[in-house]
C-alpha positions as CSV (number, residue, x, y, z in Angstrom):
1,X,-17.5,246.8,20.9
2,X,-19.0,243.9,22.8
3,X,-17.2,241.4,20.6
4,X,-13.9,243.1,21.3
5,X,-14.5,242.9,25.0
6,X,-15.3,239.1,24.7
7,X,-12.0,238.5,22.8
8,X,-10.0,240.4,25.5
9,X,-11.5,238.2,28.2
10,X,-10.7,235.0,26.3
11,X,-7.1,236.0,25.8
12,X,-6.5,235.3,29.5
13,X,-7.2,231.6,29.0
14,X,-4.6,229.3,27.7
15,X,-5.1,226.1,25.8
16,X,-4.3,223.0,27.7
17,X,-1.8,220.6,26.3
18,X,-2.0,216.8,26.6
19,X,0.3,216.9,29.6
20,X,-1.8,219.5,31.4
21,X,-5.2,217.9,30.7
22,X,-6.7,215.7,33.4
23,X,-7.8,212.3,32.2
24,X,-11.4,211.5,32.6
25,X,-12.0,208.1,34.1
26,X,-15.0,206.2,32.9
27,X,-17.1,204.3,35.3
28,X,-17.6,200.6,34.9
29,X,-20.1,199.5,32.4
30,X,-21.4,197.3,35.2
31,X,-22.4,200.4,37.2
32,X,-24.8,201.4,34.4
33,X,-26.1,197.9,34.3
34,X,-26.6,197.9,38.0
35,X,-28.5,201.2,37.9
36,X,-30.6,200.0,35.0
37,X,-31.3,196.8,36.9
38,X,-32.4,198.7,40.0
39,X,-34.7,200.9,38.0
40,X,-36.3,197.8,36.4
41,X,-36.7,196.3,39.8
42,X,-38.4,199.4,41.2
43,X,-40.8,199.5,38.2
44,X,-41.5,195.8,38.6
45,X,-42.3,196.3,42.3
46,X,-44.6,199.2,41.5
47,X,-46.5,197.2,38.9
48,X,-46.8,194.3,41.3
49,X,-48.1,196.6,44.1
50,X,-50.6,198.1,41.6
51,X,-51.9,194.6,40.7
52,X,-52.2,193.7,44.4
53,X,-54.3,196.8,45.0
54,X,-56.6,195.8,42.2
55,X,-56.8,192.3,43.7
56,X,-57.7,193.7,47.1
57,X,-60.5,195.8,45.6
58,X,-61.8,192.8,43.6
59,X,-61.6,190.6,46.7
60,X,-63.8,193.0,48.6
61,X,-66.3,192.9,45.8
62,X,-66.2,189.1,45.9
63,X,-66.8,189.1,49.6
64,X,-70.0,191.1,49.2
65,X,-71.2,189.4,46.1
66,X,-69.7,186.3,44.5
67,X,-70.1,186.1,40.8
68,X,-68.3,184.4,37.9
69,X,-67.3,187.6,36.1
70,X,-65.4,189.0,39.1
71,X,-63.8,185.6,39.7
72,X,-62.6,185.4,36.1
73,X,-61.2,189.0,36.5
74,X,-59.5,187.9,39.7
75,X,-57.9,185.0,37.8
76,X,-56.7,187.4,35.1
77,X,-55.1,189.7,37.6
78,X,-53.4,186.7,39.2
79,X,-52.0,185.7,35.9
80,X,-50.7,189.3,35.3
81,X,-49.1,189.2,38.7
82,X,-47.5,185.9,38.0
83,X,-46.2,187.1,34.6
84,X,-44.6,190.0,36.4
85,X,-43.1,187.8,39.1
86,X,-41.7,185.3,36.6
87,X,-40.2,188.0,34.5
88,X,-38.6,189.4,37.7
89,X,-37.3,186.0,38.7
90,X,-35.8,185.4,35.3
91,X,-33.9,188.6,35.4
92,X,-32.6,187.9,38.9
93,X,-31.4,184.4,37.8
94,X,-29.7,185.9,34.7
95,X,-28.1,188.6,36.8
96,X,-26.7,186.5,39.6
97,X,-26.1,183.2,37.9
98,X,-26.9,180.8,40.7
99,X,-30.1,181.8,42.3
100,X,-31.7,179.3,44.6
101,X,-34.7,181.5,45.2
102,X,-35.5,181.4,41.4
103,X,-36.3,177.7,41.6
104,X,-38.3,178.1,44.7
105,X,-40.2,181.0,43.2
106,X,-41.0,179.0,40.1
107,X,-42.3,176.2,42.2
108,X,-44.4,178.6,44.2
109,X,-45.8,180.1,41.1
110,X,-46.9,176.8,39.8
111,X,-48.7,176.1,43.1
112,X,-50.5,179.5,43.0
113,X,-51.6,178.9,39.4
114,X,-52.9,175.4,40.2
115,X,-54.9,176.8,43.1
116,X,-56.4,179.5,41.0
117,X,-57.4,176.9,38.4
118,X,-59.0,174.8,41.2
119,X,-60.8,177.8,42.6
120,X,-62.4,178.6,39.2
121,X,-63.3,174.9,38.6
122,X,-64.8,174.6,42.1
123,X,-66.8,177.8,41.7
124,X,-68.2,176.6,38.3
125,X,-69.1,173.2,39.7
126,X,-70.4,174.7,43.0
127,X,-68.4,172.3,45.0
128,X,-67.4,174.8,47.7
129,X,-69.2,177.2,49.8
130,X,-68.5,180.9,49.6
131,X,-66.5,180.9,52.8
132,X,-64.1,178.3,51.5
133,X,-63.6,180.2,48.3
134,X,-62.8,183.4,50.2
135,X,-60.3,181.4,52.4
136,X,-58.6,180.2,49.2
137,X,-58.5,183.8,47.9
138,X,-56.8,184.9,51.1
139,X,-54.3,182.0,50.8
140,X,-53.5,182.9,47.2
141,X,-53.0,186.5,48.2
142,X,-50.6,185.5,50.9
143,X,-48.6,183.5,48.5
144,X,-48.5,186.5,46.1
145,X,-47.2,188.8,48.9
146,X,-44.6,186.2,49.7
147,X,-43.4,186.3,46.1
148,X,-43.0,190.1,46.4
149,X,-40.7,189.7,49.4
């Protein structure tokens, strides 16, 4: 009985011919690429913010007690941040073609990495006082924040 009722309801519908059917327009492939690129950008920003939070916590630890293990961990976090930033820069350069900021960013990354190396070497050699090391840490963090912007 129920099957018969379903058939009766379906009889009211007619099949569409090719002339009656509306054509479905596909979006550009570039819109998908743009959406994917935006999602990647958001994920990259979140990872960079997470690394910066870890750097802030570690910097507070270093302000209270300066030791080599925390300084090495700080260096590792800086490298992770720089890897994320360089991956982001590469994607932007590839996406836009001519990207002046990409070159500037790579130069800035090189400077940050050199300063991190110098900081580690100075700490091991005990050439700087704790205040100078913390000033360098603040300077490096400022450069990292500039890279995010």
